[in-house]
N, C-alpha and C positions, 0 to 999 in steps of 0.2 A: 803306462812303467811307473814304477815306484823310482824314488829318491831319494840315496841314500849320503847325509851327508860326513863328510869321514873324520873318522877324532884318530892322529895316526900321533903317539905317548915314545915319550925317550926320555927319561929319565924322569918321570914323573912330568912334565913337562906333551904340553900342545907343541906339536911340530907338523915343519914339514920339508922334504928335500925330494933334491928332481934328481928324475931320472932315480933313485933309488939309493942316492950317494951319499951316504951319510957328512963326509964332507964338507957337503949342501945344505947345509940347515937352516932352516926359520922358522926360529920361534914366535909361534904365535897366544902363547899365554901356558902363566906357570899352574893352574889351572883347568884342565881338565874336563871335570863335573863340571863349569861351569858353561864350558863352548859346548856342552850338552844337553842342559836349558833351554840357551842361545838358541839354539835350532829346532829343539823341540819348540819354541815359543815361536819359530817361524809357522811351524803347521812340517815337520820334519813326522816321517813313523814310522822310523826304522832307524835305526846309525851305526855305520861302521868302521869298528873300532880297528888299531894294527897294534903290536906291541910294538914294539919298533927295535929294543930292545932284546927280545926276544926271538927274534927271527935271528940277532945277528949272532945269540950265544944258546940256539935252538934250544929253548925250555922258556916255555910261560917266568914275566919279569915282575910284570910293574902291575900285579895283582890290587894292591891297592886302591895305585888309580883306577882300577880297573871296575871295581865293587862299586869305587865311588860315582862312573857317570850312572854303570844301570840303576841304581839307587836314583840318582838325579834326573834324568833323562824321563826314566817309568815310560820307558818305550821295546821293542825286540830290541835287540843287539844280535851282528856277529860281531865274530873277532880272532884275528889271522893272528899267527906272528908267533914262528916256535915250540909249536905245538903238533911232537912228532911223536904220542904216544900213548896207550891209552888211558894211560895217570892224566896225559894232559889232560884231555878230555873233561873224567871224569874233574879234575881239577877246574879246568872255566867252564864247564855249565858249573858249577858250582857255584861258581860266583854271580851266579846270573845273568850269565848273555843265553841268548835264542837257540844261539847255536854257531856249529867252532868255524874257520875255514882252514882246511888243511893242505902244503901244498909242497912241499917240499918232498916230503916221505910217500905223493905219490910219483913219485917218477925210481925213486929205491923200492918199494917193496909193494907193490899195485896189487899181492892179496892183503895185504894186512890194511892197506884204505879201502877194502871190496867184504873185512869181515868189520871190517867199526863200521860202517855204511851199517850193517844190516845190525850192526848189537848195536847201534843211536840210527835209527833214520826218522827220517829228516832235521837228525842234527850237524851232515856234517855237510858244510858246500864247501865242494872244490876249488881252491884255488889255482889258476894257472898263471904267470906271471911268464911274459915272455918277451924275447927280442929280434928283432926283424923274422921273425914267427916261430921261433925256436927257444924248446922251456930253458926257464933261469930258474933255477934254484937257489938252497945255499942264505938269505936274503939280500936275494939280486947278486951272487956274490959269483957265481958260475953259470954258466950256459951249456946245456944242452946239444946235444945233434938232434934230439930227437925236435918234431914239430911239435904245437901247440896241441893243432886240426885230432895230428896222429896218440896225443897222449887223453883230451877229451871224447872217439872215438874206442877207449879202450874203458873209459866211467861208463860213459852214457845209460848206459841200463841198468846201474846200481839207482836206490833212494835215497840219491842227494840231494836235501835240500836245494841247493842251485850252484853255477859256474860261478863265480868270479875270474875276469880274462883282460888282464893289465898291461898294454902293451909301454913295455919299462924308459923305451924313447919319447912318449906322450907326458912319462907322469909326472904332473910337476911344471912341466914344460909353458903355458897356458898359451901351445900351438892345435890345437884342436885335438879329437880326436879320432882315431884312424876307422874308421866310417865302414871301408872295405875289408877288413880280420875279423871286424864283429860286426858282420851281415855272414861271411864265411864262420863263424863260431856257429854264432844264431842255427843259419841253416845247417851245420856236424851231428848238432844231439837237438833230441827231447828237452831233455833242460829247459828247466828256464835261468838263459844267463843273462849275470848283472855287466856291464860294461865297468873299463875306467881311464882311468888314463886321458887327459886334452880334455878336460869338456872346460870351455871359457867361458860360450857364448849358452844365451840362452835360446838362440841354433842349433849352436850348436850336440844338445836336446833330442830335440824335434827329427833333429834329420836321424841321431839317434836310434830318436820314436820308427824311424823309420825300415831299420835294421833289423829291427823284426825279435830284440832285445827289451828281458824285461824291468829289466831297470837301470839304473847310473847309479853309481859316484861321480861325483862329488867331491873335493878339496880346495888345493892353492882359491880356485876361480872365489870357490865363496869364501875367505879368509884376507884375502885381497881384495873384497869389492867389489868383482869383478862380476861381476853375476849376485841376482839377490835371491836366495833361498823364497821366501814369497810367492813373488815374479813369476817361478819355472813350476813352482809347484800352479801355482791356474794357467800358468797355457799349458801345462800340459793334463792339467784336469776339464779343459777347452778342450784339449784336442777327441780326450776319450768323450767328451760329450758331444759335439760335434758328425765323428764317426757312428756314435754310438745313433744318431739320429733322434739330438738330444738340440736344444732352446742355444741357440748358439750365445 
Protein backbone atom coordinates (compact mmCIF):
# COMPACT_ATOMS: atom_id res chain seq x y z
CA UNK A 1 0.00 0.00 0.00
CA UNK A 2 1.29 3.43 -0.96
CA UNK A 3 1.66 6.18 1.65
CA UNK A 4 1.17 9.76 0.46
CA UNK A 5 2.10 12.61 2.81
CA UNK A 6 -0.25 15.56 2.36
CA UNK A 7 0.89 19.11 1.74
CA UNK A 8 -2.05 21.50 1.99
CA UNK A 9 -1.39 25.06 0.86
CA UNK A 10 -3.21 28.23 1.81
CA UNK A 11 -1.76 31.66 1.25
CA UNK A 12 1.50 30.06 0.18
CA UNK A 13 1.91 28.33 3.54
CA UNK A 14 1.67 24.70 4.59
CA UNK A 15 -1.46 24.33 6.73
CA UNK A 16 -4.00 21.77 7.95
CA UNK A 17 -7.72 22.27 8.46
CA UNK A 18 -10.10 20.38 10.72
CA UNK A 19 -13.01 18.80 8.84
CA UNK A 20 -12.31 21.12 5.92
CA UNK A 21 -13.19 24.17 8.01
CA UNK A 22 -11.17 27.20 6.87
CA UNK A 23 -11.79 28.79 10.28
CA UNK A 24 -9.96 25.89 11.96
CA UNK A 25 -6.54 26.27 10.40
CA UNK A 26 -3.14 25.39 11.80
CA UNK A 27 -0.01 26.65 10.03
CA UNK A 28 2.80 24.11 9.99
CA UNK A 29 5.32 25.89 7.83
CA UNK A 30 5.89 28.97 5.72
CA UNK A 31 7.71 26.96 3.03
CA UNK A 32 5.75 24.03 1.55
CA UNK A 33 8.82 23.06 -0.50
CA UNK A 34 10.71 22.41 2.74
CA UNK A 35 7.96 20.00 3.78
CA UNK A 36 8.31 18.20 0.47
CA UNK A 37 12.03 17.76 1.04
CA UNK A 38 11.38 16.49 4.55
CA UNK A 39 8.87 13.83 3.53
CA UNK A 40 11.00 12.64 0.63
CA UNK A 41 14.05 12.45 2.92
CA UNK A 42 11.99 10.22 5.20
CA UNK A 43 11.10 7.90 2.35
CA UNK A 44 8.01 9.30 0.61
CA UNK A 45 7.74 8.24 -3.03
CA UNK A 46 4.56 10.20 -3.86
CA UNK A 47 3.11 13.45 -2.50
CA UNK A 48 -0.49 14.64 -2.28
CA UNK A 49 -0.86 18.41 -2.69
CA UNK A 50 -4.03 20.38 -2.03
CA UNK A 51 -4.52 23.98 -3.14
CA UNK A 52 -6.97 25.09 -0.45
CA UNK A 53 -7.31 28.57 -1.92
CA UNK A 54 -8.04 26.98 -5.25
CA UNK A 55 -10.73 24.74 -3.79
CA UNK A 56 -12.45 27.78 -2.34
CA UNK A 57 -12.10 30.04 -5.37
CA UNK A 58 -12.80 27.42 -8.02
CA UNK A 59 -9.51 27.83 -9.86
CA UNK A 60 -5.85 26.95 -9.24
CA UNK A 61 -4.20 29.64 -7.12
CA UNK A 62 -0.91 28.62 -5.50
CA UNK A 63 1.08 27.88 -8.63
CA UNK A 64 4.42 29.18 -7.37
CA UNK A 65 4.29 27.07 -4.20
CA UNK A 66 3.22 23.98 -6.13
CA UNK A 67 6.03 24.30 -8.66
CA UNK A 68 8.50 24.69 -5.80
CA UNK A 69 7.18 21.50 -4.16
CA UNK A 70 7.56 19.56 -7.41
CA UNK A 71 11.10 20.83 -7.92
CA UNK A 72 12.13 20.27 -4.31
CA UNK A 73 10.58 16.85 -3.85
CA UNK A 74 11.57 15.28 -7.18
CA UNK A 75 8.97 12.55 -6.71
CA UNK A 76 5.58 12.15 -8.42
CA UNK A 77 2.88 14.47 -7.08
CA UNK A 78 -0.87 14.67 -7.42
CA UNK A 79 -2.70 17.96 -7.02
CA UNK A 80 -6.27 18.79 -6.05
CA UNK A 81 -8.17 21.98 -5.39
CA UNK A 82 -10.10 24.16 -7.82
CA UNK A 83 -9.35 22.21 -11.00
CA UNK A 84 -12.59 22.60 -12.92
CA UNK A 85 -11.76 23.18 -16.59
CA UNK A 86 -9.60 21.70 -19.32
CA UNK A 87 -7.45 24.81 -19.13
CA UNK A 88 -6.96 24.20 -15.39
CA UNK A 89 -5.84 20.64 -16.11
CA UNK A 90 -3.35 21.75 -18.74
CA UNK A 91 -2.09 24.56 -16.50
CA UNK A 92 -1.52 22.41 -13.43
CA UNK A 93 0.04 19.52 -15.34
CA UNK A 94 2.33 22.16 -16.78
CA UNK A 95 3.47 22.92 -13.24
CA UNK A 96 5.04 19.46 -13.16
CA UNK A 97 2.51 17.44 -11.19
CA UNK A 98 1.93 13.92 -12.49
CA UNK A 99 -1.82 13.86 -12.08
CA UNK A 100 -4.66 16.07 -10.96
CA UNK A 101 -7.64 15.44 -8.71
CA UNK A 102 -11.07 16.44 -9.99
CA UNK A 103 -13.86 16.61 -7.44
CA UNK A 104 -16.60 19.20 -7.75
CA UNK A 105 -17.09 18.89 -11.51
CA UNK A 106 -17.63 15.15 -11.28
CA UNK A 107 -21.01 15.92 -9.75
CA UNK A 108 -21.80 18.95 -11.87
CA UNK A 109 -20.68 17.63 -15.27
CA UNK A 110 -20.19 13.86 -15.47
CA UNK A 111 -19.81 13.95 -19.25
CA UNK A 112 -16.98 16.48 -18.95
CA UNK A 113 -15.13 14.21 -16.52
CA UNK A 114 -15.51 11.34 -18.97
CA UNK A 115 -14.14 13.51 -21.79
CA UNK A 116 -11.19 14.69 -19.68
CA UNK A 117 -10.31 11.18 -18.53
CA UNK A 118 -10.04 10.15 -22.18
CA UNK A 119 -8.22 13.34 -23.15
CA UNK A 120 -5.70 12.83 -20.32
CA UNK A 121 -5.64 9.04 -19.69
CA UNK A 122 -3.94 8.09 -16.44
CA UNK A 123 -3.61 11.73 -15.44
CA UNK A 124 -6.98 12.28 -13.77
CA UNK A 125 -7.81 11.19 -10.23
CA UNK A 126 -11.45 11.21 -9.19
CA UNK A 127 -11.74 12.95 -5.84
CA UNK A 128 -14.77 12.03 -3.79
CA UNK A 129 -15.22 13.85 -0.50
CA UNK A 130 -18.08 12.64 1.65
CA UNK A 131 -19.90 13.51 4.83
CA UNK A 132 -22.14 10.80 6.27
CA UNK A 133 -21.67 8.92 3.01
CA UNK A 134 -22.90 11.78 0.80
CA UNK A 135 -20.81 13.76 -1.65
CA UNK A 136 -19.48 17.17 -0.60
CA UNK A 137 -18.40 19.76 -3.19
CA UNK A 138 -17.22 23.36 -3.58
CA UNK A 139 -14.30 22.94 -1.19
CA UNK A 140 -16.56 20.93 1.17
CA UNK A 141 -18.93 23.86 1.54
CA UNK A 142 -21.93 22.00 0.07
CA UNK A 143 -23.25 18.46 0.57
CA UNK A 144 -25.38 16.79 -2.11
CA UNK A 145 -27.94 13.99 -1.88
CA UNK A 146 -25.84 11.65 -4.04
CA UNK A 147 -23.95 8.93 -2.20
CA UNK A 148 -20.22 8.53 -2.62
CA UNK A 149 -20.59 4.94 -3.78
CA UNK A 150 -23.13 5.84 -6.46
CA UNK A 151 -20.89 8.60 -7.79
CA UNK A 152 -17.86 6.29 -7.86
CA UNK A 153 -19.75 3.63 -9.81
CA UNK A 154 -20.65 6.19 -12.49
CA UNK A 155 -16.97 6.62 -13.36
CA UNK A 156 -15.63 3.16 -12.57
CA UNK A 157 -14.96 2.18 -16.18
CA UNK A 158 -13.06 5.33 -17.18
CA UNK A 159 -9.25 5.43 -17.71
CA UNK A 160 -8.68 7.20 -14.40
CA UNK A 161 -5.43 6.97 -12.45
CA UNK A 162 -7.12 6.44 -9.09
CA UNK A 163 -9.90 7.52 -6.76
CA UNK A 164 -9.19 9.54 -3.61
CA UNK A 165 -11.93 9.02 -1.04
CA UNK A 166 -12.02 11.46 1.87
CA UNK A 167 -14.28 11.20 4.88
CA UNK A 168 -14.69 14.84 5.91
CA UNK A 169 -15.86 13.98 9.40
CA UNK A 170 -12.50 12.31 10.09
CA UNK A 171 -10.23 14.73 8.23
CA UNK A 172 -7.77 16.47 10.53
CA UNK A 173 -9.47 15.09 13.65
CA UNK A 174 -6.91 12.40 14.57
CA UNK A 175 -9.71 9.97 15.40
CA UNK A 176 -8.88 7.15 13.00
CA UNK A 177 -10.13 6.45 9.47
CA UNK A 178 -13.61 5.31 8.51
CA UNK A 179 -12.63 1.71 7.79
CA UNK A 180 -16.11 0.56 6.82
CA UNK A 181 -16.53 3.34 4.26
CA UNK A 182 -13.10 2.67 2.76
CA UNK A 183 -13.76 -1.06 2.56
CA UNK A 184 -17.08 -0.46 0.82
CA UNK A 185 -15.49 1.90 -1.70
CA UNK A 186 -12.59 -0.43 -2.48
CA UNK A 187 -15.08 -3.23 -3.12
CA UNK A 188 -17.39 -1.06 -5.23
CA UNK A 189 -15.00 -0.06 -8.02
CA UNK A 190 -12.02 -1.58 -9.88
CA UNK A 191 -10.05 1.66 -9.61
CA UNK A 192 -7.19 1.99 -7.10
CA UNK A 193 -8.74 3.66 -4.06
CA UNK A 194 -6.65 6.02 -1.93
CA UNK A 195 -8.07 6.59 1.55
CA UNK A 196 -7.96 10.02 3.18
CA UNK A 197 -9.07 11.33 6.54
CA UNK A 198 -8.33 10.39 10.12
CA UNK A 199 -5.15 8.31 9.83
CA UNK A 200 -3.47 8.77 13.20
CA UNK A 201 -1.44 5.68 14.11
CA UNK A 202 0.57 2.94 12.44
CA UNK A 203 -2.22 0.55 13.38
CA UNK A 204 -4.65 2.72 11.40
CA UNK A 205 -2.48 2.21 8.33
CA UNK A 206 -2.36 -1.56 8.78
CA UNK A 207 -6.13 -1.74 9.27
CA UNK A 208 -6.64 0.35 6.14
CA UNK A 209 -4.43 -2.06 4.22
CA UNK A 210 -6.84 -4.84 5.16
CA UNK A 211 -9.75 -2.97 3.56
CA UNK A 212 -8.28 -3.36 0.08
CA UNK A 213 -7.38 0.28 -0.58
CA UNK A 214 -4.30 0.92 -2.71
CA UNK A 215 -2.95 3.75 -0.62
CA UNK A 216 -3.62 6.31 2.07
CA UNK A 217 -2.97 9.99 2.57
CA UNK A 218 -1.60 11.12 5.92
CA UNK A 219 -1.67 14.74 7.00
CA UNK A 220 -2.03 16.17 10.49
CA UNK A 221 -0.70 13.06 12.23
CA UNK A 222 2.63 13.51 10.45
CA UNK A 223 2.84 17.20 11.18
CA UNK A 224 2.08 16.70 14.87
CA UNK A 225 4.48 13.74 15.11
CA UNK A 226 1.71 11.34 16.08
CA UNK A 227 3.08 9.02 13.46
CA UNK A 228 6.57 8.80 11.93
CA UNK A 229 6.66 8.39 8.18
CA UNK A 230 9.79 6.23 8.07
CA UNK A 231 8.31 3.86 10.66
CA UNK A 232 5.03 3.51 8.77
CA UNK A 233 6.79 2.88 5.47
CA UNK A 234 8.92 0.19 7.10
CA UNK A 235 5.84 -1.40 8.65
CA UNK A 236 3.99 -1.47 5.32
CA UNK A 237 7.04 -2.88 3.57
CA UNK A 238 7.34 -5.61 6.20
CA UNK A 239 3.66 -6.50 5.84
CA UNK A 240 3.92 -6.76 2.08
CA UNK A 241 7.07 -8.86 2.34
CA UNK A 242 5.53 -11.36 4.74
CA UNK A 243 2.34 -11.60 2.66
CA UNK A 244 4.45 -12.43 -0.39
CA UNK A 245 6.27 -15.11 1.54
CA UNK A 246 9.44 -13.15 2.09
CA UNK A 247 11.60 -13.19 5.18
CA UNK A 248 9.89 -11.41 8.11
